[in-house]
Each structure stands twice: as C-alpha cells, then as structure tokens.
C-alpha positions in Angstrom: -12.1 30.6 -27.0 -10.2 28.1 -24.9 -12.1 26.6 -22.0 -10.8 27.6 -18.6 -9.2 24.5 -17.0 -8.8 24.4 -13.2 -6.2 21.9 -11.9 -6.1 20.9 -8.3 -3.2 19.3 -6.5 -3.6 18.0 -3.0 -0.7 17.2 -0.8 0.5 16.2 2.6 4.2 15.9 3.5 5.0 15.6 -0.2 8.4 17.4 -0.3 10.0 14.5 -2.2 7.6 14.6 -5.1 5.5 17.7 -5.3 8.0 19.8 -7.2 7.8 17.3 -10.1 4.0 17.5 -10.0 3.9 21.3 -10.0 6.3 21.4 -13.0 4.1 19.0 -14.9 1.2 21.4 -14.5 2.8 24.7 -15.1 4.8 23.4 -18.1 1.6 22.5 -19.9 1.8 26.0 -21.4 -2.0 26.1 -21.5 -3.2 29.7 -21.9 -6.3 29.5 -19.8 -5.2 27.6 -16.7 -6.1 28.0 -13.0 -3.9 26.2 -10.6 -5.0 25.4 -7.0 -3.0 23.5 -4.4 -4.7 22.2 -1.3 -2.1 21.1 1.4 -3.1 19.3 4.5 -0.8 21.2 6.9 2.6 19.7 5.8 5.6 20.0 8.1 8.3 18.5 5.9 9.2 21.3 3.6 6.2 20.9 1.2 5.0 24.4 1.9 8.4 25.9 1.1 8.3 24.2 -2.3 4.8 25.5 -3.0 6.0 29.1 -2.1 8.8 28.7 -4.6 6.3 28.4 -7.4 3.8 30.8 -5.9 3.8 33.1 -9.0 2.4 30.2 -11.1 -0.3 29.2 -8.5 -3.6 31.0 -8.4 -4.6 29.8 -5.0 -3.1 27.6 -2.3 -3.9 26.8 1.3 -2.2 24.7 4.0 -4.4 23.6 6.8 -5.6 20.4 8.4 -8.4 18.6 6.7 -10.5 15.4 7.0 -8.7 13.4 4.4 -8.3 13.1 0.7 -12.0 13.6 -0.2 -12.3 16.7 1.9 -9.2 18.1 0.2 -10.6 17.4 -3.2 -13.8 19.1 -2.3 -12.0 22.2 -1.0 -10.3 22.5 -4.3 -13.5 22.0 -6.3 -15.3 24.7 -4.3 -12.4 27.2 -5.0 -12.2 26.3 -8.7 -13.7 28.7 -11.3 -12.8 26.8 -14.5 -15.2 25.2 -17.0 -13.4 21.9 -16.5 -11.6 20.6 -13.4 -8.7 18.1 -13.2 -7.0 16.6 -10.2 -3.4 15.5 -10.0 -2.0 14.3 -6.7 1.4 15.4 -5.4 3.1 12.2 -6.4 1.8 12.0 -9.9 2.2 14.0 -13.1 0.5 15.2 -16.2 2.2 14.3 -19.4 3.0 17.1 -21.9 0.0 18.4 -23.8 -2.6 16.8 -21.5 -4.6 20.0 -21.0 -4.6 20.8 -24.7 -6.0 17.3 -25.4 -8.9 18.1 -23.0 -9.4 21.6 -24.5 -9.6 20.2 -28.1 -12.3 17.8 -27.0 -14.3 20.3 -25.0 -18.1 20.4 -25.6 -20.8 21.9 -23.4 -22.7 18.6 -24.0 -20.1 16.6 -22.1 -19.7 16.2 -18.3 -16.7 13.9 -17.9 -13.6 13.5 -20.0 -11.4 10.4 -19.5 -8.1 9.5 -21.0 -5.5 6.8 -20.4 -2.8 6.7 -17.8 0.8 5.5 -17.6 1.3 3.4 -14.5 4.9 3.4 -13.2 6.3 1.1 -10.6 9.5 2.6 -9.2 10.5 -0.6 -7.5 10.5 -2.7 -10.6 10.8 0.1 -13.2 7.8 -1.5 -15.1 5.5 0.8 -17.0 2.0 0.0 -18.3 -0.7 2.0 -20.0 -4.2 1.7 -18.5 -7.3 2.4 -20.7 -10.1 4.5 -19.2 -13.4 2.8 -18.2 -16.4 4.5 -19.7 -19.2 2.5 -18.0 -19.6 2.0 -14.3 -22.1 -0.7 -13.5 -23.0 -2.3 -10.3 -19.9 -4.6 -9.9 -16.6 -2.7 -9.5 -14.5 -5.3 -11.2 -11.6 -4.4 -13.5 -12.6 -0.8 -14.0 -10.3 2.2 -14.1 -11.6 4.9 -11.8 -8.4 6.9 -11.3 -9.0 10.6 -11.1 -5.6 11.5 -12.7 -6.8 11.2 -16.3 -10.4 12.3 -15.5 -11.6 15.9 -16.1 -15.0 16.9 -14.8 -16.9 20.1 -15.6 -17.7 22.5 -12.8 -21.4 22.2 -13.8 -21.3 18.4 -13.4 -20.0 18.7 -9.9 -22.8 21.2 -9.1 -25.4 18.9 -10.7 -24.3 15.4 -9.4 -22.3 16.3 -6.3 -18.7 16.2 -5.3 -16.6 13.7 -3.3 -18.0 11.9 -0.3 -15.8 12.5 2.8 -16.8 9.1 4.2 -14.5 7.4 1.6 -10.8 7.2 2.1 -10.0 4.8 -0.8 -13.0 4.3 -3.0 -14.0 8.0 -3.4 -13.3 7.9 -7.2 -15.4 4.8 -7.7 -18.3 6.3 -5.7 -18.1 9.6 -7.7 -18.0 8.0 -11.1 -20.6 5.4 -10.3 -22.9 8.1 -9.0 -22.4 10.3 -12.1 -22.9 7.4 -14.5 -26.1 6.3 -12.6 -27.5 9.8 -12.7 -27.0 10.2 -16.4 -23.8 12.2 -16.7 -22.3 12.2 -20.3 -18.8 10.7 -20.7 -16.3 11.2 -23.5 -13.1 9.1 -24.1 -9.9 11.0 -24.9 -7.6 8.9 -27.1 -4.4 9.9 -25.4 -2.3 9.1 -22.3 -2.8 12.1 -20.1 -0.8 11.4 -16.9 1.6 9.2 -15.0 0.4 7.4 -11.9 3.3 6.4 -9.6 2.6 3.2 -7.7 3.1 3.7 -3.9 0.5 6.2 -2.8 -2.2 5.7 -0.2 -4.4 3.6 -2.5 -1.6 1.0 -3.0 -0.3 1.0 0.6 -3.7 0.8 2.3 -4.9 -2.6 3.4 -6.7 -4.5 0.7 -9.4 -5.6 3.1 -10.3 -1.9 3.8 -10.4 -1.2 0.0 -12.8 -4.1 -0.5 -15.0 -2.9 2.3 -15.3 0.5 0.8 -16.2 -0.9 -2.6 -19.0 -2.9 -1.0 -20.2 0.4 0.6 -20.2 2.0 -2.9 -22.4 -0.8 -4.2 -24.9 -0.3 -1.4 -24.9 3.5 -1.7 -25.4 3.5 -5.5 -28.4 1.3 -6.2 -27.1 -2.1 -5.1 -28.1 -4.5 -2.4 -26.5 -7.3 -0.4 -26.9 -9.7 -3.3 -24.7 -7.5 -5.4 -22.2 -7.3 -2.5 -22.2 -11.1 -2.3 -21.6 -11.3 -6.1 -18.8 -8.8 -5.8 -17.1 -10.9 -3.0 -17.4 -14.0 -5.1 -15.8 -12.3 -8.1 -12.9 -11.1 -5.9 -12.3 -14.7 -4.6 -12.2 -16.0 -8.2 -10.0 -13.3 -9.4 -7.5 -13.7 -6.6 -7.4 -17.5 -7.2 -6.7 -16.9 -10.9 -4.0 -14.3 -10.0 -2.3 -16.8 -7.8 -2.4 -19.5 -10.5 -1.0 -17.1 -13.1 1.8 -15.9 -10.9 2.8 -19.0 -8.8 1.9 -21.8 -11.1 2.3 -20.4 -14.6 5.1 -18.0 -13.6 3.6 -15.2 -15.7 3.3 -11.5 -15.0 -0.2 -10.8 -13.9 0.0 -7.0 -14.3 1.3 -7.4 -17.9 -1.7 -9.5 -18.7 -4.2 -7.2 -16.9 -3.0 -3.9 -18.3 -2.2 -5.5 -21.7 0.1 -2.6 -22.8 3.5 -3.2 -21.2 6.1 -0.5 -22.1 
C-alpha cells in the first residue's frame, strides 16, 4: 500500500508564482496525496488562484499568521499523511518526486532528503545541490532546505515542529534538533524540486541570517565558544569568496555547488 503523503504549500501575496507551484503538486499523479495550502491572508489575487484549483486541494485556509514557521506548523497540525513535504509558493516539485519518496518509504526512517535544482532567474544559471545528512554544531556549508525534505508525521510528534521564533533559520533549527535527538535520516538519490532564488531567505539581510544561526547553535547543545568558531569560519569563507570572485575572476557558486547545469 502506498504511504499517504501530505504536501503543504504556504503562501502570502504569491499570485505571480503559486499557480506553477500548485500544478507541480497536483501533476505528480500520486495516488495517495493530501494537499494543504496555508495562506497568510493574501490580497493580491492569490486566494482566487487557490480557489481555481480547489477541487484538487484537500484543505486550505487564508488568515493572518505569525510568519513562515507558524504557517508551517499550521499545515503540519492539519496533515494526516504518513509523510509530510513542504513546497513554498515560489518553488516546485519536479515530476515523479512523490513517487521517489514512496519507493523509499520505511517505518524505520524519520526524514527523507533528496537533491534540489537551484535556479537563478536573473542569470538563468542552474545548479544541483546535494542533501546534507549530518547536522553538527557548526552550520557551515550544509543544505537545510525543506523543499527536498520529507518528514514523517510521527517524527514531528516525537521531536517537535518548527520554532516560531525563527524567521530564516527554522530549517536549520529543526534538522539540527532532529539529528541531535536521534532521528533517522535517509538520502534519496534524485533531484526532487526546484528552488527559485529570490524568496525571503535570499532577500533578507545576511546579518540577520547569521544571528539566527548563532541562536540555533546556542539552542541545540552549543555554547559561545561554538558561536565564536562559527563567526571565525564565516569571516574566512567570505574572504575566500572575495578572492575567488574578485581576484581569480571565477564563479563562486559554480565551485560551491559543483554541478552546474
């Protein structure tokens, strides 16, 4: 029997992109799918697009929330599937993504992680990003994106859901917590989704992102020595990035992500 997969899409004023996201979910042609949309009270026509596909959506709400983490948690509470995936309203699943998860399903696994395709609409560059499977104390060069991550309902009930205090580092906090508490991870050898550069995480101030990562360290077993070490690593990495781009005239992202398409 196919596991029931719940997919959650969160949105806020996403009229330009949400239709493509919805189609990427309902066109999966997966036979045991529950689709939930959590909208933050959009006023730009997003709700009208959601209503257009209402027959394919099991549950949707549109109301004010306390941010992305709160919207994630609303969807998780409503989900009744064995496994839960989250695709934001400006990203998409690639064809066959849900079947890849179903084929790998085991009651012994808590978290499934695949690769993602990163697309920069400004430069038309595409990269594939491999999933991180270990989440140690230092959040350096790890992939924590929720798009190619599927978590069992039981794991959320056991290890907790998203922390509303985080606006940017919520995925890092969740996966670090799961890893630290003994959750079982499995790698899926497939590219599951496309992440489009330009969302909140890429527009937000870098300084705020760094501060939240420091908070994750302190919350999940670390201390101020680890925070200092993290800051030192960030300085070194930024210096190397500057040398690569400005002195060597090389594409830093192509080196980092390795697989340029």
